[in-house]
C-alpha positions as CSV (number, residue, x, y, z in Angstrom):
1,M,74.5,-236.5,-98.7
2,S,74.6,-234.9,-102.2
3,L,77.4,-233.3,-104.0
4,V,77.3,-229.4,-104.0
5,Y,80.6,-228.5,-105.7
6,S,82.7,-230.0,-108.4
7,T,86.1,-228.7,-109.6
8,D,85.0,-229.4,-113.2
9,Q,81.6,-227.7,-113.1
10,G,81.6,-225.4,-110.1
11,R,78.5,-225.1,-107.8
12,L,75.9,-227.8,-108.2
13,C,72.2,-227.8,-107.3
14,P,71.6,-230.0,-104.2
15,Q,68.3,-231.4,-105.7
16,C,69.2,-232.3,-109.3
17,E,73.0,-232.3,-109.0
18,Q,73.3,-230.2,-112.2
19,P,75.5,-227.0,-112.4
20,I,73.6,-224.0,-111.0
21,K,73.3,-222.4,-114.5
22,A,71.8,-225.6,-115.9
23,C,69.6,-226.4,-112.9
24,I,66.2,-227.7,-114.0
25,C,64.4,-228.1,-110.7
26,R,64.5,-224.4,-109.7
27,K,62.9,-223.3,-113.0
28,T,59.9,-225.6,-112.6
29,T,59.0,-224.9,-109.0
30,A,56.0,-222.6,-108.5
31,K,55.2,-220.4,-105.7
32,P,52.5,-221.7,-103.3
33,A,49.1,-220.4,-104.1
34,G,48.4,-218.8,-100.7
35,D,44.9,-217.5,-100.2
36,G,44.4,-216.7,-104.0
37,V,44.3,-213.0,-103.5
38,V,46.8,-210.7,-105.2
39,R,47.6,-207.6,-103.1
40,L,48.7,-204.2,-104.3
41,Q,50.5,-202.2,-101.6
42,R,52.2,-198.8,-101.7
43,Q,55.5,-198.7,-99.8
44,T,57.9,-195.8,-99.1
45,Q,59.9,-197.3,-96.2
46,G,63.6,-197.5,-96.9
47,R,63.3,-195.8,-100.3
48,G,64.1,-192.2,-99.5
49,G,60.4,-191.2,-99.5
50,K,59.7,-192.5,-103.0
51,A,56.6,-194.6,-103.5
52,V,56.8,-198.1,-104.9
53,T,53.8,-200.4,-105.7
54,V,54.5,-203.9,-104.4
55,I,52.4,-206.8,-105.9
56,T,52.3,-209.9,-103.7
57,G,50.4,-213.2,-103.8
58,L,50.9,-214.1,-107.4
59,P,51.0,-217.9,-107.8
60,L,53.6,-217.9,-110.6
61,A,57.0,-219.4,-111.2
62,A,60.0,-217.1,-111.6
63,P,60.0,-217.0,-115.4
64,A,56.3,-216.2,-115.6
65,L,56.6,-213.6,-112.9
66,K,59.3,-211.8,-114.8
67,E,57.1,-211.9,-118.0
68,L,54.2,-210.4,-116.0
69,A,56.4,-207.8,-114.4
70,K,57.7,-206.7,-117.9
71,A,54.1,-206.3,-119.2
72,L,53.0,-204.3,-116.1
73,K,56.0,-202.0,-116.3
74,Q,55.3,-201.3,-119.9
75,R,51.6,-200.6,-119.1
76,C,52.7,-198.1,-116.4
77,G,55.6,-196.7,-118.4
78,C,58.0,-197.0,-115.5
79,G,60.7,-199.2,-114.1
80,G,60.6,-202.0,-111.5
81,S,61.9,-205.3,-110.5
82,V,61.1,-208.8,-109.3
83,K,62.4,-209.7,-105.7
84,D,61.6,-212.7,-103.6
85,G,58.4,-213.7,-105.5
86,T,57.0,-210.1,-105.5
87,I,56.9,-207.5,-108.2
88,E,57.9,-203.9,-107.4
89,I,56.8,-201.1,-109.7
90,Q,58.3,-197.7,-109.3
91,G,55.6,-195.2,-108.4
92,D,52.1,-195.4,-107.1
93,F,50.2,-197.2,-109.8
94,R,47.7,-199.2,-107.8
95,A,44.7,-197.7,-109.6
96,Q,46.1,-198.6,-113.0
97,L,47.3,-202.1,-112.0
98,K,44.1,-203.3,-110.4
99,P,42.0,-203.5,-113.6
100,E,45.0,-204.9,-115.5
101,L,45.4,-207.8,-113.1
102,E,41.7,-208.4,-112.9
103,A,41.5,-208.6,-116.7
104,R,44.2,-211.4,-116.4
105,G,41.9,-213.4,-114.1
106,Y,43.3,-212.5,-110.6
107,T,41.3,-211.5,-107.6
108,V,42.9,-208.2,-106.5
109,K,42.8,-206.2,-103.3
110,I,44.4,-202.8,-102.6
111,S,46.0,-203.1,-99.2
112,G,47.9,-200.8,-96.9
113,G,48.0,-197.0,-97.0
């Protein structure tokens, strides 16, 4: 059993037993590759009817995913976020994002309606 809390340092990572802010194991873990296809999907569910482009299937670690999200948001001129290994771009930008991701070497499919 490993230590998960210390009164001196606060919460500790269960794998590396470092403080959560200084954890090294979570920064280096990559997402599983899956089938190697990046999917672009338009969603409106739960967003008050506003469209969001969701990008899934990217085999990147969290820091690289944030960098890519920043570049894609700048390309589209809109906002967005990174949640649970997916990138959400505000608006329907599937047609603009597909060539951009293909230029970066990904196999891209537009999925959903």
